[in-house]
N, C-alpha and C positions, 0 to 999 in steps of 0.2 A: 493550555495549549490544546487547539483542536486542528486535525489535519485530515486530508483526503489521500488515501492510498489507491493507486490503480496498478493492476497486474494484467499483462496481456502476453499470451504465447501460445505455443502448440500444446494442446491438452495432453496431460499424462498424470499418473498417480503421484500423490504427495505434494502438489503445489500449495494447496490451502493449508495442509499441515506444516509445511516449511515456512510459508510467509507468516502464519499464525505464531509459530515459535520465534520467528525473528522479531515480530512486533512485541511479544512479551519480553524477549531478551533485551530489547532497547527500552523497556520501562513504559511501554505504551499500552493502553486499554483499548480493546475493540468495542466501540459503542454500537455499531451497526455494520452489517456485512451482506454483500450480494455477490453471487457468482453464477455464471452460466457458461455453457459450452455451445458454440455455434459452429456446426459442421465439425471440424476437428480443432477449432480454436477456443482456448480458454480465456475468459475475461473475469476480472474480480474488481470490486470497489469496496473499500472499507472506510468507515469513519472512525478514526482513533483520536484518544485524548490522553492527556497527562496533566497532573496537577502542577508538575514542575515545568518550567520553560525549557524548551529543547532547541538545539542549534540545528536548523533545517539544512544547512550546508553539510553538516556532519551526517545527519539522518539520510539525506539524498545520496551521499557517497556509500554509506552502509547498505542501503537498499539496492543500489545500482550494482554493487560488487556482489551482493547476495543473489540478485536476479540472475547474474551471469552464471552462478553455480546451478541454478534451476532451469537455465535456458529460457528465461522469460524477462520481459521488460517491467521493471517495477519503478513507479514514480510516487513521490510524495510532495504535497504542496499544502500550504496553510489553508484551512477552511475559510478564512477571511478573504484571501486572494481568490480562491475558487468561487466564493459567493460573488465577489465584485466583478468577476468575468462574466457572470450570467445574470446580473442585474443591471438594468439601464437606469 
């Protein structure tokens, strides 16, 4: 299973640490990660994977709820869907 996680919100200390910890807690591995701060806004994109099949609905709910605790918006989607959206 391969997925794309995006994180957007107001910049503050601990976002990367918090999201990375949640990713590990859910049994996912970070394959690639990029983050930047534009003005006062934080953005992060991570490619994650797992050798086990994961329920995306459950993962989506976990990340949405966790994002609320960090005051950021976290989204996860299948890498296959992400690829299909950007390939003609």
